[in-house]
LUMKOLRO-829923 format. One record per residue: y, x, z of N, C-alpha, C in turn. Coordinates in pm, 1 decimal. Example, Ala and Ser with C-alpha at 12.3 -4.5 7.8 and 13.67 -1.06 7.14 Angstrom:
BEGIN
{n_y -569.0&n_x 1319.0&n_z 780.0&ca_y -450.0&ca_x 1230.0&ca_z 780.0&c_y -330.0&c_x 1320.0&c_z 780.0}
{n_y -225.0&n_x 1285.0&n_z 708.0&ca_y -106.0&ca_x 1367.0&ca_z 714.0&c_y 3.0&c_x 1290.0&c_z 787.0}
***
This chain:
BEGIN
{n_y -120.2&n_x 79.9&n_z 1.1&ca_y 2.3&ca_x 0.5&ca_z 2.2&c_y 121.3&c_x 89.3&c_z -0.4}
{n_y 145.1&n_x 161.7&n_z -105.8&ca_y 261.4&ca_x 239.9&ca_z -114.2&c_y 314.1&c_x 231.8&c_z -263.7}
{n_y 434.2&n_x 284.0&n_z -286.6&ca_y 501.2&ca_x 282.8&ca_z -418.8&c_y 509.6&c_x 419.5&c_z -465.5}
{n_y 488.9&n_x 435.4&n_z -594.5&ca_y 509.1&ca_x 569.8&ca_z -655.4&c_y 573.7&c_x 544.4&c_z -792.0}
{n_y 669.6&n_x 629.4&n_z -831.1&ca_y 726.4&ca_x 622.7&ca_z -966.9&c_y 623.6&c_x 670.3&c_z -1070.3}
{n_y 621.1&n_x 606.6&n_z -1184.6&ca_y 538.9&ca_x 658.1&ca_z -1296.8&c_y 608.9&c_x 756.3&c_z -1376.9}
{n_y 540.5&n_x 807.7&n_z -1470.4&ca_y 604.0&ca_x 907.9&ca_z -1563.1&c_y 684.3&c_x 838.4&c_z -1677.1}
{n_y 673.8&n_x 701.9&n_z -1688.3&ca_y 751.4&ca_x 630.1&ca_z -1783.2&c_y 895.4&c_x 635.8&c_z -1752.6}
{n_y 982.2&n_x 683.8&n_z -1849.1&ca_y 1118.4&ca_x 692.2&ca_z -1831.0&c_y 1195.3&c_x 566.6&c_z -1877.8}
{n_y 1126.3&n_x 482.5&n_z -1960.1&ca_y 1191.4&ca_x 358.7&ca_z -2007.7&c_y 1172.4&c_x 246.3&c_z -1906.5}
{n_y 1260.8&n_x 147.6&n_z -1910.7&ca_y 1250.3&ca_x 32.5&ca_z -1826.6&c_y 1134.0&c_x -55.8&c_z -1869.1}
{n_y 1037.0&n_x -79.5&n_z -1786.3&ca_y 933.6&ca_x -174.7&ca_z -1815.1&c_y 944.5&c_x -296.3&c_z -1730.5}
{n_y 883.9&n_x -402.7&n_z -1775.3&ca_y 901.8&ca_x -528.7&ca_z -1702.0&c_y 794.3&c_x -525.7&c_z -1591.9}
{n_y 772.8&n_x -642.5&n_z -1522.1&ca_y 686.2&ca_x -650.3&ca_z -1409.8&c_y 547.9&c_x -691.8&c_z -1450.5}
{n_y 503.1&n_x -676.7&n_z -1575.3&ca_y 371.1&ca_x -722.6&ca_z -1622.9&c_y 279.4&c_x -609.3&c_z -1655.7}
{n_y 296.8&n_x -490.8&n_z -1593.7&ca_y 197.5&ca_x -383.5&ca_z -1607.5&c_y 75.1&c_x -421.1&c_z -1539.5}
{n_y -45.6&n_x -374.1&n_z -1605.0&ca_y -177.3&ca_x -405.0&ca_z -1547.9&c_y -252.8&c_x -274.0&c_z -1532.0}
{n_y -338.4&n_x -262.9&n_z -1439.8&ca_y -425.3&ca_x -142.4&ca_z -1421.2&c_y -517.1&c_x -129.4&c_z -1535.0}
{n_y -526.5&n_x -16.5&n_z -1602.9&ca_y -614.5&ca_x 14.1&ca_z -1707.9&c_y -754.1&c_x 59.2&c_z -1646.6}
{n_y -739.4&n_x 142.3&n_z -1536.6&ca_y -847.6&ca_x 192.7&ca_z -1463.2&c_y -792.0&c_x 236.2&c_z -1327.7}
{n_y -858.0&n_x 321.6&n_z -1251.2&ca_y -808.7&ca_x 359.8&ca_z -1120.2&c_y -685.7&c_x 456.6&c_z -1122.8}
{n_y -648.8&n_x 497.8&n_z -1244.3&ca_y -540.4&ca_x 603.8&ca_z -1241.2&c_y -433.4&c_x 576.7&c_z -1348.0}
{n_y -443.8&n_x 472.5&n_z -1423.6&ca_y -346.9&ca_x 445.2&ca_z -1529.4&c_y -299.1&c_x 296.9&c_z -1540.4}
{n_y -183.3&n_x 279.0&n_z -1578.5&ca_y -128.7&ca_x 139.1&ca_z -1604.2&c_y -107.3&c_x 120.2&c_z -1751.7}
{n_y -112.3&n_x -3.0&n_z -1793.2&ca_y -79.7&ca_x -46.0&ca_z -1933.0&c_y 33.6&c_x -142.0&c_z -1925.7}
{n_y 126.2&n_x -122.1&n_z -2009.5&ca_y 251.5&ca_x -210.7&ca_z -2015.0&c_y 296.2&c_x -225.5&c_z -2161.2}
{n_y 372.8&n_x -326.7&n_z -2183.5&ca_y 427.3&ca_x -361.3&ca_z -2317.3&c_y 574.6&c_x -318.5&c_z -2322.7}
{n_y 614.2&n_x -266.5&n_z -2437.9&ca_y 758.4&ca_x -234.5&ca_z -2473.4&c_y 786.7&c_x -289.3&c_z -2613.1}
{n_y 908.1&n_x -326.5&n_z -2632.8&ca_y 943.3&ca_x -375.6&ca_z -2776.3&c_y 910.2&c_x -271.4&c_z -2877.1}
{n_y 845.6&n_x -314.9&n_z -2989.5&ca_y 820.4&ca_x -234.4&ca_z -3102.9&c_y 876.9&c_x -285.1&c_z -3228.1}
{n_y 837.8&n_x -239.0&n_z -3337.4&ca_y 894.7&ca_x -282.6&ca_z -3472.5&c_y 846.2&c_x -418.9&c_z -3506.4}
{n_y 723.4&n_x -453.4&n_z -3462.2&ca_y 664.3&ca_x -582.9&ca_z -3506.3&c_y 613.5&c_x -651.0&c_z -3378.8}
{n_y 694.6&n_x -689.3&n_z -3285.4&ca_y 653.9&ca_x -745.0&ca_z -3159.3&c_y 659.6&c_x -640.6&c_z -3051.1}
{n_y 559.6&n_x -640.2&n_z -2969.2&ca_y 550.4&ca_x -539.3&ca_z -2867.0&c_y 437.4&c_x -440.2&c_z -2894.4}
{n_y 455.6&n_x -325.1&n_z -2835.2&ca_y 345.0&ca_x -214.4&ca_z -2845.7&c_y 293.8&c_x -198.5&c_z -2701.3}
{n_y 168.7&n_x -167.7&n_z -2685.3&ca_y 112.5&ca_x -139.8&ca_z -2559.3&c_y 115.1&c_x 9.2&c_z -2532.1}
{n_y 155.2&n_x 54.2&n_z -2412.9&ca_y 163.1&ca_x 187.9&ca_z -2376.0&c_y 81.7&c_x 210.5&c_z -2248.7}
{n_y 24.8&n_x 321.3&n_z -2224.2&ca_y -44.4&ca_x 358.0&ca_z -2102.0&c_y 32.1&c_x 478.6&c_z -2039.7}
{n_y 31.2&n_x 476.9&n_z -1906.2&ca_y 101.6&ca_x 583.0&ca_z -1833.1&c_y 19.7&c_x 609.2&c_z -1702.3}
{n_y 10.8&n_x 739.3&n_z -1665.6&ca_y -58.3&ca_x 770.0&ca_z -1538.6&c_y 18.1&c_x 705.1&c_z -1420.2}
{n_y -52.2&n_x 642.5&n_z -1334.2&ca_y 8.0&ca_x 569.1&ca_z -1220.9&c_y 56.1&c_x 658.5&c_z -1114.7}
{n_y 23.0&n_x 786.5&n_z -1111.5&ca_y 60.0&ca_x 875.4&ca_z -995.4&c_y 180.3&c_x 957.5&c_z -1022.7}
{n_y 245.7&n_x 940.6&n_z -1137.1&ca_y 370.9&ca_x 1013.1&ca_z -1159.7&c_y 372.5&c_x 1118.7&c_z -1274.9}
{n_y 286.4&n_x 1212.7&n_z -1258.7&ca_y 287.9&ca_x 1327.1&ca_z -1369.2&c_y 226.2&c_x 1279.2&c_z -1497.3}
{n_y 259.7&n_x 1351.7&n_z -1605.8&ca_y 204.2&ca_x 1318.7&ca_z -1736.0&c_y 312.3&c_x 1250.0&c_z -1826.9}
{n_y 260.6&n_x 1181.6&n_z -1928.4&ca_y 356.4&ca_x 1116.6&ca_z -2018.2&c_y 295.0&c_x 986.8&c_z -2068.6}
{n_y 380.4&n_x 886.7&n_z -2099.8&ca_y 333.3&ca_x 768.3&ca_z -2159.8&c_y 284.9&c_x 790.6&c_z -2303.5}
{n_y 177.6&n_x 717.1&n_z -2338.4&ca_y 133.3&ca_x 730.7&ca_z -2477.5&c_y 100.0&c_x 586.6&c_z -2530.4}
{n_y 128.8&n_x 561.7&n_z -2661.8&ca_y 106.8&ca_x 432.3&ca_z -2720.6&c_y -41.2&c_x 413.8&c_z -2744.1}
{n_y -88.6&n_x 293.6&n_z -2699.5&ca_y -226.9&ca_x 245.1&ca_z -2718.3&c_y -243.9&c_x 158.0&c_z -2842.0}
{n_y -154.5&n_x 64.1&n_z -2864.7&ca_y -157.1&ca_x -30.4&ca_z -2976.3&c_y -21.9&c_x -72.7&c_z -3015.9}
{n_y -12.0&n_x -102.2&n_z -3148.0&ca_y 116.3&ca_x -153.8&ca_z -3196.4&c_y 96.9&c_x -306.0&c_z -3224.6}
{n_y 208.6&n_x -377.3&n_z -3228.6&ca_y 213.4&ca_x -516.2&ca_z -3267.8&c_y 119.2&c_x -602.4&c_z -3177.8}
{n_y 138.3&n_x -602.7&n_z -3049.7&ca_y 62.6&ca_x -681.9&ca_z -2956.2&c_y 158.7&c_x -772.8&c_z -2885.9}
{n_y 103.3&n_x -853.0&n_z -2796.8&ca_y 185.8&ca_x -945.4&ca_z -2724.5&c_y 211.0&c_x -896.3&c_z -2576.5}
{n_y 111.7&n_x -876.5&n_z -2508.0&ca_y 122.5&ca_x -829.8&ca_z -2370.7&c_y -5.5&c_x -773.2&c_z -2325.1}
{n_y -12.6&n_x -692.9&n_z -2215.9&ca_y -142.4&ca_x -639.9&ca_z -2169.8&c_y -213.2&c_x -756.0&c_z -2094.7}
{n_y -344.0&n_x -741.6&n_z -2090.3&ca_y -427.0&ca_x -832.5&ca_z -2019.8&c_y -545.6&c_x -755.8&c_z -1959.1}
{n_y -592.5&n_x -807.0&n_z -1845.4&ca_y -697.7&ca_x -746.4&ca_z -1779.0&c_y -816.6&c_x -846.5&c_z -1775.6}
{n_y -934.1&n_x -815.6&n_z -1842.5&ca_y -1045.1&ca_x -910.7&ca_z -1839.1&c_y -1106.4&c_x -915.1&c_z -1705.7}
{n_y -1158.2&n_x -1036.1&n_z -1670.9&ca_y -1238.9&ca_x -1048.5&ca_z -1551.3&c_y -1167.4&c_x -1054.3&c_z -1425.6}
***
């Protein structure tokens, strides 16, 4: 139950979801809708694009 800043330098909304135990997935505006990006949840590293032209991240199950 703590807060940590991620490596993402851009402003993301409140709809990030956990991709696994160490990374988050979030949407940012792209050329054709939104693009999904992943970023390490513990701070170091860099964001990288997962998909283009998506709507929003979702977590199954």
